[in-house]
C-alpha positions as CSV (number, residue, x, y, z in Angstrom):
1,M,-72.6,136.9,-171.6
2,V,-74.4,135.7,-175.0
3,G,-72.8,132.4,-176.0
4,Q,-72.7,131.3,-179.6
5,L,-71.6,128.3,-182.3
6,Y,-68.4,128.3,-183.4
7,I,-68.6,126.8,-186.7
8,N,-65.8,127.3,-189.6
9,G,-64.0,130.1,-187.9
10,E,-67.4,132.2,-187.6
11,W,-69.8,132.6,-184.7
12,K,-73.4,131.5,-185.1
13,T,-76.9,131.3,-183.7
14,A,-78.1,127.8,-183.7
15,G,-81.8,127.0,-184.8
16,R,-83.4,127.0,-181.2
17,E,-83.7,129.2,-178.5
18,P,-80.7,129.7,-176.6
19,F,-80.6,128.5,-173.0
20,D,-79.8,130.0,-169.8
21,V,-76.5,128.9,-167.8
22,Y,-76.6,128.9,-164.1
23,N,-74.6,129.7,-161.3
24,P,-74.7,127.0,-159.2
25,A,-74.0,129.1,-155.8
26,N,-77.0,131.2,-156.1
27,N,-79.3,129.9,-158.9
28,D,-78.9,133.5,-161.1
29,S,-78.6,133.5,-165.0
30,I,-74.9,134.3,-165.6
31,G,-76.0,134.3,-169.7
32,T,-77.3,132.5,-172.5
33,A,-75.6,129.5,-174.7
34,A,-76.6,128.3,-178.0
35,D,-79.1,125.1,-178.3
36,G,-77.2,123.4,-181.2
37,G,-77.9,119.8,-182.1
38,E,-78.0,117.5,-185.1
39,K,-77.9,120.2,-188.1
40,E,-75.1,122.2,-186.1
41,T,-72.8,119.0,-185.5
42,Q,-73.0,118.0,-189.1
43,E,-72.4,121.7,-190.4
44,A,-69.3,121.8,-187.6
45,I,-67.9,117.8,-188.5
46,K,-67.9,119.3,-192.7
47,A,-65.7,122.4,-191.6
48,A,-63.3,120.2,-189.9
49,E,-63.2,117.6,-192.5
50,N,-62.4,120.3,-195.1
51,A,-59.8,122.1,-192.4
52,F,-58.3,118.3,-192.3
53,P,-55.8,118.4,-195.5
54,A,-54.1,122.0,-194.6
55,W,-54.1,121.3,-190.8
56,A,-52.2,118.1,-191.3
57,G,-50.3,119.6,-194.4
58,L,-48.7,122.2,-192.0
59,T,-45.3,121.3,-190.4
60,A,-45.4,120.3,-186.8
61,P,-43.1,123.9,-186.0
62,E,-46.4,125.8,-187.7
63,R,-48.8,123.7,-185.5
64,S,-46.7,124.5,-182.4
65,A,-46.6,128.4,-182.5
66,Y,-50.7,128.1,-182.6
67,L,-50.8,126.4,-179.7
68,K,-48.2,128.2,-178.1
69,E,-50.0,131.4,-179.1
70,I,-53.1,129.8,-177.3
71,H,-51.4,129.2,-173.7
72,R,-50.2,132.6,-174.2
73,L,-53.3,133.9,-174.8
74,M,-55.1,131.7,-171.9
75,M,-52.1,132.9,-169.5
76,D,-53.1,136.7,-170.2
77,K,-56.8,135.9,-169.6
78,Q,-56.4,133.9,-166.4
79,T,-58.5,136.0,-164.3
80,E,-61.2,136.3,-166.7
81,L,-61.3,132.7,-167.5
82,A,-61.2,131.7,-163.7
83,E,-64.1,133.8,-163.1
84,M,-66.2,132.1,-165.7
85,I,-65.4,129.2,-164.4
86,T,-66.5,129.7,-160.8
87,F,-69.3,131.5,-161.9
88,E,-70.0,128.2,-164.1
89,M,-69.6,125.3,-161.9
90,G,-69.2,127.0,-158.4
91,K,-65.6,126.0,-157.3
92,P,-63.5,128.9,-155.4
93,Y,-61.7,131.2,-157.1
94,H,-58.4,130.4,-156.0
95,E,-58.9,126.8,-157.3
96,A,-60.3,128.2,-161.0
97,K,-57.1,130.1,-161.4
98,G,-55.2,127.0,-160.8
99,E,-57.4,125.2,-162.9
100,V,-56.6,127.7,-166.2
101,A,-53.0,127.2,-165.3
102,Y,-53.4,123.5,-165.8
103,A,-55.5,123.5,-168.8
104,A,-53.1,125.9,-170.0
105,S,-50.3,124.0,-169.0
106,F,-51.6,121.0,-172.0
107,L,-51.0,123.6,-174.8
108,E,-47.9,124.4,-173.7
109,W,-46.7,120.5,-173.6
110,Y,-48.1,119.4,-176.7
111,A,-46.7,122.5,-178.7
112,E,-43.6,121.0,-178.1
113,E,-44.8,117.3,-178.3
114,A,-45.6,118.2,-181.8
115,K,-42.0,118.1,-182.7
116,R,-41.8,114.6,-181.5
117,V,-44.5,113.0,-183.5
118,Y,-40.9,109.8,-184.5
119,G,-41.3,107.5,-187.2
120,E,-38.9,104.5,-187.6
121,T,-36.8,102.6,-190.0
122,I,-36.4,98.9,-190.0
123,P,-34.1,96.4,-191.4
124,G,-34.8,94.9,-194.3
125,N,-35.3,91.3,-194.8
126,S,-33.7,91.5,-198.6
127,P,-31.2,93.8,-199.9
128,D,-33.1,95.6,-202.2
129,K,-35.9,96.7,-199.7
130,R,-36.0,99.5,-197.1
131,L,-38.8,99.5,-194.6
132,M,-39.8,102.6,-192.7
133,V,-42.9,103.6,-190.1
134,I,-44.7,106.7,-190.6
135,R,-46.9,108.4,-188.0
136,Q,-50.0,110.4,-189.6
137,P,-53.1,112.1,-188.1
138,I,-56.2,110.2,-187.5
139,G,-58.2,112.6,-189.4
140,V,-61.5,114.8,-187.7
141,V,-61.7,114.5,-183.7
142,G,-65.0,114.4,-181.8
143,A,-64.3,115.9,-178.2
144,I,-66.9,115.7,-175.3
145,T,-66.1,116.9,-172.1
146,P,-67.6,117.4,-168.5
147,W,-68.5,120.0,-166.5
148,N,-66.2,119.6,-163.4
149,F,-63.2,120.8,-165.3
150,P,-64.6,122.9,-167.6
151,Q,-61.4,124.7,-169.5
152,A,-58.7,121.6,-168.5
153,M,-60.9,118.9,-170.2
154,V,-61.0,120.9,-173.1
155,T,-57.3,121.4,-173.0
156,R,-56.3,118.2,-172.1
157,K,-58.2,116.9,-175.3
158,V,-58.1,119.4,-177.8
159,A,-54.3,119.9,-177.5
160,P,-52.8,116.7,-178.7
161,A,-55.4,116.7,-181.4
162,L,-54.5,119.8,-183.0
163,A,-50.6,119.0,-182.3
164,A,-51.3,115.6,-184.1
165,G,-52.7,117.2,-187.2
166,C,-56.3,116.7,-186.3
167,P,-59.2,119.2,-186.4
168,V,-62.0,119.1,-183.6
169,V,-65.5,119.3,-183.1
170,L,-65.9,119.9,-179.5
171,K,-69.2,119.5,-177.5
172,P,-69.1,120.6,-173.7
173,A,-71.6,119.8,-171.1
174,E,-74.4,121.6,-170.9
175,D,-73.8,123.1,-167.4
176,T,-70.5,125.1,-168.4
177,P,-71.1,126.0,-171.7
178,L,-69.6,129.4,-171.6
179,S,-66.1,128.3,-170.6
180,A,-66.0,127.0,-173.7
181,V,-66.8,129.5,-175.3
182,K,-64.3,131.6,-174.0
183,F,-61.6,129.3,-175.4
184,A,-63.3,129.4,-178.6
185,E,-62.7,133.3,-178.4
186,I,-59.2,132.4,-177.9
187,C,-58.5,130.1,-180.4
188,E,-59.8,132.5,-182.7
189,E,-58.1,135.7,-181.5
190,A,-54.9,132.9,-181.6
191,G,-55.9,132.7,-185.3
192,L,-56.6,129.7,-185.8
193,P,-57.3,128.5,-189.4
194,E,-61.1,128.3,-190.3
195,G,-62.6,125.0,-188.8
196,V,-59.3,123.6,-187.2
197,F,-61.6,124.3,-184.1
198,N,-65.3,124.1,-183.8
199,L,-67.7,124.2,-180.8
200,V,-71.1,123.5,-180.5
201,T,-73.3,123.7,-177.0
202,G,-76.5,122.2,-176.5
203,K,-79.1,120.7,-173.8
204,S,-79.0,117.3,-175.9
205,A,-75.9,115.5,-175.1
206,S,-77.3,112.5,-177.1
207,E,-78.4,114.5,-180.2
208,I,-75.2,116.3,-180.4
209,G,-73.2,113.0,-179.5
210,G,-75.2,110.9,-181.5
211,E,-74.1,112.8,-184.7
212,I,-70.3,112.5,-183.4
213,M,-70.7,108.8,-183.2
214,K,-72.5,107.9,-185.9
215,N,-71.1,110.2,-188.8
216,E,-68.4,108.2,-190.2
217,T,-66.3,111.2,-190.9
218,V,-65.3,111.7,-187.4
219,R,-62.8,109.2,-186.9
220,K,-62.0,109.6,-183.2
221,V,-63.8,110.5,-180.2
222,T,-62.4,111.4,-176.9
223,F,-64.9,111.2,-174.0
224,T,-64.6,112.4,-170.2
225,G,-67.9,111.0,-168.0
226,S,-69.6,108.7,-166.3
227,T,-68.8,104.6,-167.6
228,E,-72.5,104.5,-167.9
229,V,-72.0,107.0,-170.7
230,G,-68.8,105.2,-171.7
231,R,-70.5,101.8,-172.4
232,I,-73.1,103.7,-174.6
233,L,-70.3,105.3,-176.5
234,M,-68.7,102.0,-177.3
235,E,-71.6,100.3,-178.6
236,Q,-72.5,103.6,-181.0
237,G,-69.0,103.2,-182.1
238,A,-69.2,99.8,-182.9
239,D,-70.7,100.1,-186.3
240,H,-67.7,102.2,-187.8
241,I,-65.2,100.8,-185.7
242,K,-64.8,104.2,-184.2
243,K,-61.4,104.8,-182.2
244,L,-62.4,105.5,-178.3
245,S,-60.3,107.0,-175.9
246,L,-62.3,107.1,-172.5
247,E,-61.9,108.6,-169.5
248,L,-64.5,107.4,-166.7
249,G,-65.9,106.9,-163.3
250,G,-63.4,106.4,-160.5
251,H,-63.5,104.8,-156.9
252,A,-60.1,106.4,-155.5
253,P,-59.1,104.5,-152.5
254,I,-56.6,106.4,-149.9
255,L,-54.1,103.7,-147.8
256,V,-52.5,105.5,-144.5
257,L,-49.8,102.7,-143.5
258,D,-48.5,102.2,-139.7
259,D,-45.5,104.1,-140.8
260,A,-47.1,107.1,-142.9
261,D,-46.1,110.4,-141.8
262,I,-50.0,111.2,-140.2
263,E,-49.4,115.1,-141.3
264,K,-48.2,114.2,-144.6
265,A,-51.1,111.7,-144.8
266,V,-53.8,114.2,-143.7
267,N,-52.9,117.0,-146.1
268,G,-52.7,114.6,-149.1
269,T,-56.0,113.5,-147.6
270,V,-57.5,117.0,-147.9
271,A,-56.0,117.6,-150.9
272,S,-57.3,114.9,-152.5
273,K,-61.0,114.4,-151.3
274,F,-62.1,117.7,-150.9
275,R,-60.7,119.9,-153.9
276,N,-63.9,121.0,-156.1
277,A,-66.0,120.1,-153.0
278,G,-64.9,116.3,-153.9
279,Q,-66.6,116.2,-157.4
280,T,-63.6,115.3,-159.2
281,C,-62.9,111.7,-160.5
282,V,-59.8,111.7,-159.2
283,C,-61.0,112.3,-155.6
284,G,-60.3,110.0,-152.6
285,N,-63.5,108.3,-151.8
286,R,-62.2,105.6,-149.7
287,V,-60.0,106.0,-146.9
288,Y,-58.1,103.0,-145.4
289,V,-56.2,103.4,-142.1
290,H,-54.1,101.2,-139.9
291,D,-55.5,100.5,-136.6
292,S,-52.2,101.5,-135.2
293,V,-52.8,104.8,-136.4
294,Y,-56.3,105.0,-136.9
295,D,-57.3,107.5,-134.0
296,T,-54.5,109.7,-134.4
297,F,-55.7,110.2,-138.2
298,I,-59.2,110.9,-137.3
299,E,-58.4,113.5,-134.7
300,K,-55.8,115.3,-137.2
301,L,-58.1,115.1,-140.4
302,K,-61.2,116.5,-138.6
303,E,-58.6,119.7,-136.9
304,K,-58.2,120.3,-141.1
305,V,-61.1,119.7,-142.4
306,D,-63.3,121.8,-139.3
307,R,-61.2,124.6,-141.2
308,L,-62.4,124.5,-144.3
309,K,-65.1,127.2,-145.2
310,V,-68.4,126.2,-147.4
311,G,-69.7,128.9,-149.9
312,D,-70.2,131.0,-152.9
313,G,-66.5,130.4,-154.8
314,F,-66.1,134.3,-154.8
315,Q,-65.8,134.8,-150.9
316,S,-62.9,135.2,-149.5
317,G,-62.2,132.1,-147.8
318,V,-63.9,130.1,-149.1
319,T,-62.2,126.2,-149.9
320,V,-65.6,124.3,-150.4
321,G,-67.7,125.8,-153.4
322,P,-72.0,124.1,-154.0
323,L,-72.4,121.3,-155.8
324,I,-73.4,121.1,-159.3
325,N,-76.9,120.3,-158.9
326,E,-79.8,119.0,-156.8
327,Q,-79.1,115.4,-158.1
328,G,-75.7,115.6,-156.2
329,F,-77.1,117.1,-153.6
330,E,-79.1,113.9,-152.8
331,K,-76.9,111.6,-154.0
332,V,-74.2,112.7,-151.2
333,D,-77.1,112.9,-148.8
334,R,-77.9,109.5,-149.5
335,H,-74.4,108.2,-149.2
336,V,-74.0,109.8,-145.8
337,K,-77.5,109.0,-144.5
338,D,-77.0,104.9,-146.0
339,A,-73.6,104.9,-143.6
340,I,-75.2,106.4,-140.2
341,D,-77.9,104.0,-140.8
342,K,-75.6,101.2,-141.1
343,G,-73.7,102.4,-138.0
344,A,-71.0,104.4,-139.2
345,E,-69.9,107.4,-136.6
346,L,-70.2,111.1,-137.7
347,V,-67.2,112.7,-137.0
348,T,-68.0,116.4,-138.1
349,G,-69.9,118.1,-140.7
350,G,-72.9,115.3,-141.8
351,E,-75.7,118.3,-143.1
352,G,-76.2,120.1,-146.4
353,Y,-78.4,122.6,-147.2
354,E,-80.4,124.6,-149.8
355,E,-80.3,128.2,-150.3
356,N,-82.2,129.7,-153.3
357,G,-81.9,127.1,-155.7
358,A,-78.0,126.3,-154.8
359,Y,-77.1,123.3,-152.6
360,F,-74.2,123.1,-150.1
361,Y,-72.6,120.1,-148.2
362,Q,-70.6,120.5,-145.0
363,P,-67.3,118.6,-145.7
364,T,-68.1,115.3,-143.6
365,I,-66.0,112.6,-141.7
366,L,-67.2,109.6,-141.1
367,K,-65.6,106.4,-138.9
368,N,-66.4,103.4,-138.3
369,I,-66.8,102.4,-141.9
370,D,-67.4,98.9,-143.2
371,S,-67.3,97.8,-146.8
372,N,-71.2,96.9,-146.9
373,M,-71.7,100.4,-147.3
374,V,-72.8,102.1,-150.2
375,I,-70.5,105.2,-150.1
376,M,-67.9,102.1,-150.4
377,E,-69.4,100.7,-153.4
378,E,-70.4,103.7,-155.3
379,E,-69.0,107.3,-156.6
380,T,-69.9,109.7,-153.9
381,F,-68.9,113.0,-156.0
382,G,-69.0,115.2,-152.5
383,P,-67.1,116.1,-149.7
384,I,-67.5,112.8,-147.8
385,A,-64.8,111.4,-145.9
386,P,-65.3,107.5,-144.9
387,V,-62.7,106.3,-142.6
388,Q,-62.2,102.5,-142.6
389,K,-60.1,100.5,-140.5
390,I,-57.6,97.9,-141.7
391,S,-55.0,95.7,-139.9
392,S,-52.3,95.3,-142.6
393,L,-50.7,96.3,-145.9
394,E,-52.3,93.3,-147.5
395,E,-55.7,94.0,-146.2
396,G,-55.2,97.5,-147.6
397,I,-54.7,96.5,-150.9
398,R,-56.8,93.7,-151.2
399,L,-60.2,96.2,-150.0
400,A,-58.5,99.3,-152.3
401,N,-58.9,96.4,-155.6
402,D,-62.0,95.6,-154.7
403,S,-63.8,97.7,-157.2
404,P,-64.8,97.7,-161.0
405,F,-63.0,100.9,-161.0
406,G,-59.3,101.8,-161.3
407,L,-58.5,105.1,-162.1
408,A,-56.6,107.0,-159.2
409,A,-55.5,105.7,-155.8
410,Y,-53.4,107.3,-153.1
411,F,-51.4,106.0,-150.5
412,F,-48.9,106.8,-147.6
413,T,-45.9,105.1,-146.5
414,E,-42.9,106.1,-145.8
415,N,-41.0,103.1,-146.4
416,M,-39.6,102.6,-149.9
417,S,-39.9,98.9,-149.8
418,R,-43.6,98.5,-149.1
419,G,-44.3,101.5,-150.6
420,M,-43.1,99.6,-154.1
421,K,-45.1,97.0,-153.0
422,V,-48.3,98.8,-152.4
423,A,-47.7,100.9,-155.9
424,E,-46.8,97.7,-158.1
425,G,-50.2,95.8,-156.6
426,L,-52.4,98.8,-156.8
427,E,-54.4,98.1,-159.9
428,F,-54.7,101.6,-161.2
429,G,-53.9,104.1,-163.9
430,I,-52.9,106.6,-161.6
431,V,-50.9,106.2,-157.9
432,G,-49.9,109.1,-156.0
433,W,-47.3,108.0,-153.1
434,N,-47.4,110.4,-150.4
435,D,-48.9,112.8,-153.0
436,G,-52.9,114.1,-153.4
437,A,-52.4,116.1,-156.5
438,P,-50.3,113.8,-158.6
439,S,-51.9,115.5,-162.2
440,A,-49.8,117.0,-164.4
441,A,-49.6,117.6,-168.1
442,Q,-46.3,115.8,-168.6
443,A,-47.6,112.5,-167.0
444,P,-50.4,110.1,-168.2
445,F,-54.1,110.2,-167.1
446,G,-56.0,107.6,-167.8
447,G,-58.0,104.5,-165.8
448,W,-57.9,100.4,-165.9
449,K,-61.0,98.4,-165.7
450,H,-64.7,100.0,-165.7
451,S,-62.6,103.4,-165.6
452,G,-61.6,104.1,-169.3
453,M,-58.8,103.3,-172.0
454,G,-56.3,105.3,-173.5
455,R,-54.7,107.9,-171.8
456,E,-54.3,111.7,-172.1
457,G,-50.9,114.0,-171.1
458,G,-47.6,112.9,-171.3
459,H,-46.2,112.0,-174.5
460,Q,-48.6,108.9,-174.2
461,G,-51.6,111.6,-174.9
462,I,-50.8,112.4,-178.5
463,E,-50.8,108.9,-179.4
464,P,-54.4,108.0,-179.8
465,F,-54.9,111.0,-182.3
466,L,-52.0,109.4,-184.9
467,E,-52.2,106.5,-187.1
468,T,-49.4,104.2,-187.8
469,K,-48.4,103.4,-191.7
470,Y,-45.5,100.8,-192.3
471,I,-44.4,101.5,-195.6
472,S,-42.1,98.7,-197.5
473,M,-40.1,99.8,-200.1
474,G,-38.6,97.8,-203.1
475,L,-35.3,99.5,-204.9
């Protein structure tokens, strides 16, 4: 596949040579993408600026109809889109199909939320005044997305922006630009007006992102990625007081209490930890299990994990695909070796391998973990489950909260009273109670502390793309 830039409703080549995109499962080139930079980003922003008045001026039902058509086309092309996801970032094909459906659900949800951007009237402070509040689109939006969910992270940002009346300039991850190209093709097929959605792919995140951040025309930036980059964007946005939504790093704990349904806890842990080879911001990174059920949990978890199959995401039965690159592999390996060096015991896995420039790591369980191990402090982004003993609910909550990150947390208990105390006590934006996969288009997604600011999904997800205007009218 040859990917081009999509600017102002036209497919364009970049001023530089295109770059190859590689399949992380075998290191084969699957196509090329346009290497856009500052000039092309400026062009895309200008196209979005020109498109803004007409797009914002459409009625909510008119914008909704476009989103519904994009949703329909995505589901019609689910197989094609899923194949591209597996080619580009390696997740098993059945997971990729699930991602496409999840991605499309944001278009369906915000097609309806477009019609629910409500204002209000306020009682006046004198008989000759009428007070009201209206909501209006913020303007041109810059969206910067990661590689691990190359369709879902696009639609989770683009759908509410378009629904609110904002045109978008998208910069996808360098590793997965072709999935974004597929989305742009769908936007074109759906008849989206010129300049409403623009795509700039490229190898230089700092060049494209730098233009998005310094250009005063871009009123809003929405970013998913590392906390380190999030800090840089906050600094860059300060000059123009640019509105930001940041979904940043996580280090999710999983608590298994003494009254947990162990089968449910094991299934939830596997669903959270090993999906996408552990390369998700909300996957469980630290597992805390009550000492009374610790051995049973480890035994049953091992039974489940040993059934997982590592390999190319297109191979039958594969449940854990490759790591995205060598750097990701080295981090996973470093975390495992550090834990073992400090006294952790390997239950299963613990080995990785390189094959033709592709990197794989066996699903791994470590026990006899303690808090001074690097894996309990840093986000691993790999298929490693470190399991630490706790002796009480209070200890579990304390250890779970002992982190600068606060994106997602999980816990397992069958007691409603204790469960509410845990849910309220965890300092995280997303909490899965007996649920290892809580994400949904209709629910707000985002973190506390160093895990970011703002929410995506739910009725809350359209708010960042709207400005509030108060009108006081004298009669």
